[in-house]
N, C-alpha and C positions, 0 to 999 in steps of 0.2 A: 915234233912235225904232227899233225894232224890230216888224216886223208877221209875226205868225205865221199864214201862209195855211193852214187845214187839208182836205185832198181827198182823196181816193180814186182808185185807178186802175179808168177805165170811168166818171167823171162826166162829161157831155159841157161841164161848164159852166165848172171852174175857170180854166181859162187863159183864157175871157173874162173871166173875173172880176182874172184876173191884169194883163191889158193895161190892162182898166178903173183899177185902181189905179194901176198905174204913172201912165196918164194924169193920175188926180187929182193925183198927188204932185207930177207937173209943172208943171199949171196953178195949183198950188198954191204952186211954187215951194220943195216941201220933200222933203228926203230921208229915206228911210230903208232901215233893212236889211230888203228881203223873206224870209221863213225857209220854204219850204217843209215842210209835214210830211207826208206821206204816211202815212195811215193804213190799217195791212194787213189788220184783221178785225176783227170786231166785237166780241173781247176787247180790243181795244186802245180798239176805238172806248167801252168803257164807262169804262173807266180813263181817256180824258182828255176824258172828259163830252162825246166829239163830234157835237156838233148838227147836222152833215151838210154835203156837199160842194156848195159853197164854204162854208168856215167861217173870219172873221177875227178874232183876238184881241191885243191891244196890253196889255201887260204881265199877262199871261193875263186879260183882260176880254174877253170875246165881245164884238164893235161892236153885234151886235143880237142881244142876249141872248133865251132863249126859256127857258120852265120844261117840263123833261121829268122823267118817269120812267124811260123806256126809252132807253140810247143804241146806235145800229148805224149799220153803212156803209148810208148812204142820200142821195140829192140833197137839196139845198136850196132852198127857193124864197123869193122876196124879194119884197117889194110897192114897185111901182114906180108911176112915174107913167102907165106904159103899162100895167099889170096885171099878174100874177103873172109872175117870169121867173127864171132859176135860176142870174143873178150880179145882187150891185148894180151899177147904174148910176155912170159917172163924177162923177154930180153927188153922188147919194146917198154916195160915197167922200168928195168934197170937203166936205159938210158935219159928216163925222165929224172929218177933219182940222182942219179950222176950231174944231168945239168942242174939242179939244185942246189949239188953241193959244190959247183964248178965257181 
């Protein structure tokens, strides 16, 4: 399995998100190739339909899809049990991984 992590330089949350993803993979006993995709500018963001940093896609499908009209370099937030956060929690990743193997 390949998981693409889309981010931009300056995003304060993408590295925490990467660590949470790795922890979830380990907890689920799964392996994946994690490909880091550094989005450079707003033109590339529009071309990639970038939903903000960090974003995660498997087989081209965003794990937490959103409807957007505009795409640009921006931070993304996630609704967690602890409130809005800049990265999905380990448990959120685990749920996505379990859904894929079901």
